[in-house]
ZALODO-124419 format. One line per 2 residues: number of its first residue (from 0); their letters; for each residue y, x, z of C-alpha. Coordinates in nm, 2 decimals. Layout:
NUM> a> Y/X/Z ~ ...;
This chain:
0> mk> -5.18/0.53/-2.61 ~ -5.28/0.43/-2.28;
2> ky> -5.23/0.73/-2.06 ~ -5.17/1.10/-2.00;
4> it> -5.35/1.41/-2.11 ~ -5.27/1.77/-2.14;
6> wa> -5.34/1.78/-2.54 ~ -5.25/1.58/-2.80;
8> tv> -5.45/1.44/-3.04 ~ -5.44/1.55/-3.42;
10> ai> -5.71/1.31/-3.59 ~ -5.79/1.26/-3.89;
12> la> -5.85/0.94/-4.10 ~ -6.11/0.90/-4.36;
14> ig> -6.05/0.61/-4.55 ~ -6.34/0.53/-4.81;
16> cd> -6.28/0.37/-5.15 ~ -6.29/-0.06/-5.14;
18> ns> -5.94/-0.17/-5.19 ~ -5.96/-0.53/-5.33;
20> nf> -5.54/-0.52/-5.40 ~ -5.69/-0.37/-5.78;
22> dn> -5.99/-0.38/-6.00 ~ -5.92/-0.01/-6.08;
24> ne> -6.05/0.12/-5.81 ~ -6.37/-0.04/-5.75;
26> gk> -6.69/0.14/-5.78 ~ -6.50/0.50/-5.70;
28> dd> -6.57/0.72/-5.44 ~ -6.23/0.94/-5.37;
30> al> -6.10/0.81/-5.04 ~ -5.78/0.92/-4.91;
32> ri> -5.85/1.11/-4.59 ~ -5.49/1.12/-4.38;
34> ev> -5.43/1.31/-4.07 ~ -5.26/1.11/-3.84;
36> lh> -4.99/1.31/-3.62 ~ -4.87/1.20/-3.24;
38> pa> -4.42/1.32/-3.22 ~ -4.59/1.52/-2.90;
40> at> -4.88/1.66/-3.15 ~ -4.72/2.03/-3.05;
42> ra> -4.66/1.96/-2.68 ~ -4.88/2.01/-2.41;
44> ta> -4.88/1.69/-2.12 ~ -4.76/1.40/-2.31;
46> ts> -4.91/1.12/-2.42 ~ -5.08/1.04/-2.74;
48> fe> -5.30/0.84/-2.97 ~ -5.62/0.69/-2.78;
50> ng> -5.89/0.52/-2.83 ~ -5.83/0.12/-2.90;
52> dk> -5.49/0.23/-3.05 ~ -5.41/0.10/-3.43;
54> ig> -5.14/0.23/-3.70 ~ -5.01/-0.02/-3.99;
56> ly> -5.06/0.18/-4.33 ~ -4.86/0.08/-4.68;
58> vt> -4.94/0.35/-5.01 ~ -4.71/0.29/-5.29;
60> ey> -4.81/0.40/-5.63 ~ -4.61/0.58/-5.86;
62> ng> -4.47/0.44/-6.18 ~ -4.50/0.82/-6.37;
64> ef> -4.23/1.03/-6.20 ~ -4.07/0.73/-6.09;
66> pt> -4.19/0.57/-5.69 ~ -4.26/0.24/-5.64;
68> pl> -4.06/0.01/-5.39 ~ -4.22/-0.07/-5.09;
70> qi> -4.24/-0.48/-5.09 ~ -4.37/-0.71/-4.84;
72> sg> -4.76/-0.74/-5.10 ~ -4.83/-0.62/-5.41;
74> nw> -4.85/-0.22/-5.30 ~ -5.12/-0.02/-5.35;
76> an> -5.23/-0.10/-5.00 ~ -5.05/-0.32/-4.82;
78> nv> -5.06/-0.36/-4.43 ~ -5.38/-0.19/-4.38;
80> av> -5.50/-0.20/-4.02 ~ -5.66/0.15/-3.92;
82> iy> -5.82/0.21/-3.53 ~ -5.87/0.52/-3.35;
84> dg> -6.19/0.48/-3.18 ~ -6.10/0.84/-3.00;
86> te> -6.31/1.06/-3.22 ~ -6.19/0.95/-3.52;
88> wn> -5.95/0.65/-3.76 ~ -6.14/0.37/-3.90;
90> av> -5.97/0.16/-4.19 ~ -6.08/-0.19/-4.19;
92> kk> -5.97/-0.19/-4.54 ~ -6.05/0.03/-4.70;
94> vc> -5.80/0.26/-4.98 ~ -5.84/0.48/-5.25;
96> ws> -5.66/0.78/-5.48 ~ -5.47/0.64/-5.79;
98> en> -5.44/0.88/-6.09 ~ -5.06/0.86/-6.03;
100> kl> -4.88/0.97/-5.74 ~ -4.86/0.77/-5.42;
102> da> -4.64/0.75/-5.08 ~ -4.77/0.64/-4.78;
104> yg> -4.62/0.45/-4.49 ~ -4.79/0.47/-4.11;
106> yy> -4.61/0.24/-3.78 ~ -4.72/0.21/-3.47;
108> py> -4.80/-0.03/-3.27 ~ -4.96/-0.29/-3.56;
110> mt> -4.79/-0.61/-3.60 ~ -4.81/-0.86/-3.96;
112> pq> -4.46/-0.77/-4.10 ~ -4.28/-1.14/-4.21;
114> si> -4.01/-0.91/-4.43 ~ -4.07/-0.52/-4.60;
116> de> -3.69/-0.44/-4.45 ~ -3.56/-0.69/-4.16;
118> hl> -3.80/-0.77/-3.97 ~ -3.76/-0.98/-3.66;
120> ws> -3.91/-0.75/-3.37 ~ -3.85/-0.67/-3.01;
122> vq> -3.92/-0.43/-2.69 ~ -4.11/-0.58/-2.38;
124> ld> -3.86/-0.73/-2.15 ~ -4.15/-0.64/-1.85;
126> qs> -4.21/-0.30/-1.91 ~ -4.39/-0.20/-1.58;
128> sp> -4.68/-0.43/-1.74 ~ -4.98/-0.26/-1.77;
130> et> -5.23/-0.22/-2.04 ~ -5.47/-0.52/-2.05;
132> ae> -5.85/-0.53/-2.26 ~ -5.61/-0.82/-2.52;
134> al> -5.27/-0.65/-2.49 ~ -5.08/-0.25/-2.52;
136> sg> -4.83/-0.26/-2.15 ~ -4.55/-0.32/-2.18;
138> ye> -4.38/-0.05/-2.22 ~ -4.69/0.08/-2.47;
140> as> -4.60/-0.22/-2.71 ~ -4.17/-0.09/-2.68;
142> df> -4.28/0.16/-2.85 ~ -4.18/0.13/-3.23;
144> mw> -4.32/0.48/-3.45 ~ -4.33/0.50/-3.82;
146> ak> -4.40/0.83/-4.09 ~ -4.40/0.88/-4.42;
148> at> -4.52/1.10/-4.68 ~ -4.46/1.09/-5.01;
150> al> -4.54/1.25/-5.38 ~ -4.89/1.29/-5.30;
152> sq> -5.20/1.33/-5.50 ~ -5.54/1.41/-5.43;
154> dg> -5.56/1.77/-5.52 ~ -5.28/1.78/-5.25;
156> gd> -5.57/1.76/-5.02 ~ -5.49/1.58/-4.65;
158> vq> -5.21/1.30/-4.63 ~ -5.01/1.40/-4.31;
160> lq> -4.85/1.11/-4.14 ~ -4.61/1.29/-3.87;
162> fk> -4.50/1.02/-3.67 ~ -4.13/1.01/-3.50;
164> hq> -4.00/0.76/-3.23 ~ -3.77/0.52/-3.40;
166> cs> -3.61/0.39/-3.06 ~ -3.46/0.51/-2.76;
168> kl> -3.59/0.65/-2.40 ~ -3.43/0.61/-2.08;
170> vi> -3.52/0.79/-1.82 ~ -3.38/0.77/-1.47;
172> kl> -3.45/1.00/-1.21 ~ -3.35/0.93/-0.86;
174> vk> -3.14/1.18/-0.60 ~ -3.06/1.13/-0.23;
176> gk> -2.73/1.10/-0.17 ~ -2.63/1.36/0.18;
178> df> -2.66/1.03/0.40 ~ -2.99/0.97/0.22;
180> sg> -3.30/0.95/0.48 ~ -3.66/0.95/0.46;
182> vf> -3.83/0.90/0.14 ~ -3.76/0.67/-0.19;
184> pt> -4.04/0.40/-0.08 ~ -4.33/0.33/-0.30;
186> es> -4.23/-0.02/-0.37 ~ -3.95/-0.05/-0.55;
188> el> -3.82/-0.17/-0.88 ~ -3.53/-0.02/-1.16;
190> yi> -3.40/-0.31/-1.40 ~ -3.13/-0.21/-1.69;
192> hn> -2.93/-0.47/-1.79 ~ -2.73/-0.59/-2.06;
194> tv> -2.92/-0.47/-2.35 ~ -3.00/-0.62/-2.64;
196> pt> -3.40/-0.67/-2.65 ~ -3.39/-0.73/-2.98;
198> at> -3.41/-0.52/-3.30 ~ -3.46/-0.59/-3.69;
200> id> -3.72/-0.32/-3.88 ~ -3.67/-0.13/-4.17;
202> fv> -4.04/0.00/-4.30 ~ -3.86/0.18/-4.56;
204> ng> -3.72/0.46/-4.36 ~ -3.83/0.32/-4.00;
206> av> -3.47/0.25/-3.91 ~ -3.45/0.02/-3.57;
208> tk> -3.17/-0.18/-3.56 ~ -3.01/-0.39/-3.31;
210> yv> -3.05/-0.78/-3.42 ~ -2.64/-0.88/-3.45;
212> yg> -2.74/-1.22/-3.28 ~ -2.96/-1.08/-2.99;
214> ep> -2.87/-1.21/-2.68 ~ -2.85/-0.95/-2.40;
216> at> -3.14/-0.97/-2.15 ~ -3.27/-0.75/-1.87;
218> ik> -3.51/-0.48/-1.84 ~ -3.76/-0.39/-1.57;
220> ar> -3.82/-0.06/-1.62 ~ -4.18/0.15/-1.53;
222> rv> -4.25/0.37/-1.31 ~ -4.35/0.70/-1.33;
224> sd> -4.35/0.80/-0.92 ~ -4.16/0.71/-0.65;
226> dt> -3.79/0.88/-0.81 ~ -3.83/0.83/-1.18;
228> fe> -3.90/0.52/-1.41 ~ -3.86/0.54/-1.78;
230> ai> -3.77/0.23/-2.06 ~ -3.78/0.17/-2.37;
232> iv> -3.43/0.01/-2.55 ~ -3.30/-0.06/-2.88;
234> pq> -3.06/0.18/-3.03 ~ -2.74/0.07/-2.98;
236> rv> -2.35/0.08/-2.81 ~ -2.32/-0.09/-2.46;
238> et> -1.89/-0.05/-2.48 ~ -1.79/-0.24/-2.16;
240> fl> -1.83/-0.20/-1.80 ~ -2.09/-0.39/-1.75;
242> pf> -2.38/-0.41/-1.46 ~ -2.60/-0.14/-1.64;
244> ie> -2.87/0.01/-1.38 ~ -3.03/-0.15/-1.03;
246> yi> -3.27/0.00/-0.81 ~ -3.44/-0.22/-0.58;
248> an> -3.58/-0.09/-0.27 ~ -3.66/-0.23/0.10;
250> gv> -3.45/-0.55/0.03 ~ -3.13/-0.33/-0.07;
252> sy> -2.95/-0.34/-0.45 ~ -2.84/-0.08/-0.57;
254> ll> -2.64/-0.15/-0.87 ~ -2.44/0.05/-1.12;
256> ed> -2.21/-0.06/-1.34 ~ -2.12/0.19/-1.72;
258> af> -2.12/0.18/-2.05 ~ -2.34/0.42/-2.27;
260> vf> -2.46/0.47/-2.66 ~ -2.88/0.44/-2.72;
262> kp> -2.92/0.72/-2.99 ~ -3.24/0.62/-3.20;
264> gk> -3.54/0.89/-3.16 ~ -3.37/1.05/-2.81;
266> qh> -3.44/1.06/-2.48 ~ -3.19/1.01/-2.23;
268> tl> -3.22/1.11/-1.86 ~ -2.98/0.95/-1.62;
270> ql> -3.02/1.11/-1.22 ~ -2.88/0.81/-1.04;
272> ti> -2.77/0.93/-0.64 ~ -2.88/0.70/-0.38;
274> ns> -2.72/0.69/-0.06 ~ -2.81/0.52/0.25;
276> ns> -2.49/0.24/0.16 ~ -2.57/0.09/-0.11;
278> dq> -2.23/0.07/-0.18 ~ -2.25/0.40/-0.32;
280> ie> -2.42/0.48/-0.62 ~ -2.33/0.80/-0.82;
282> ve> -2.47/0.86/-1.16 ~ -2.49/1.21/-1.36;
284> vg> -2.58/1.29/-1.71 ~ -2.90/1.51/-1.59;
286> gt> -2.92/1.78/-1.86 ~ -2.89/1.68/-2.26;
288> vd> -2.96/1.40/-2.48 ~ -3.31/1.53/-2.64;
290> gw> -3.51/1.48/-2.89 ~ -3.79/1.23/-2.79;
292> q> -4.14/1.37/-2.85;
């Protein structure tokens, strides 16, 4: 996901049948066909999956009518990398249907889990960093998404994986105070202080949980426009009034102290009223806490 587009892409993933985990898959041609949907799939002017994006795919097989728990290994398919080429999704390792039912788990961005239910992971501290040929932007690398489809069978048709954001999104909108003159400068920065960037991921249910031994840090937000910044935060509660948001422009620092609750899968929008006096900054929750799409 690398830019804004008019409509979200709904791509079809055709996975051929060559799963080396199980001999009973060899020689079959009954491939899983996966429909991959971004959280913004039903909305215009939102980001979507784009060329080069890579998801991870796990598939588990039922034992009769009973689902098999997802494990770090030994599943029907284990952390298969699936890459979008701008038109379709291509798996680096092919997966077949089973005669039994299947559950499918997808997540983004791709990683190498060390634990299936307590994988240690962090959002990026510099979410303003741009994408490169080798890496996602700091913002996109922080956007953990997850999907699951259950009790799947070949006669049920295509498998839909509807992804959801699992972290929190903070949007900061700057508003001019009564004594603020001019325009917000192009060269300015915004920081979110005193949140813990480290979390554990549970791939079974997609939960992102603040790491209990994690230390608070400072996150540099990415700029959307001269008056709007955004960042992805690990869901957590900041219970005490600490330095929270800092806006720096023309060598002047505007610092807000506050407590806050970041909810998973939600977008929090704050309006900061900026005055010419850096000691005067007001905050207002602008709008509701919305579902993040």
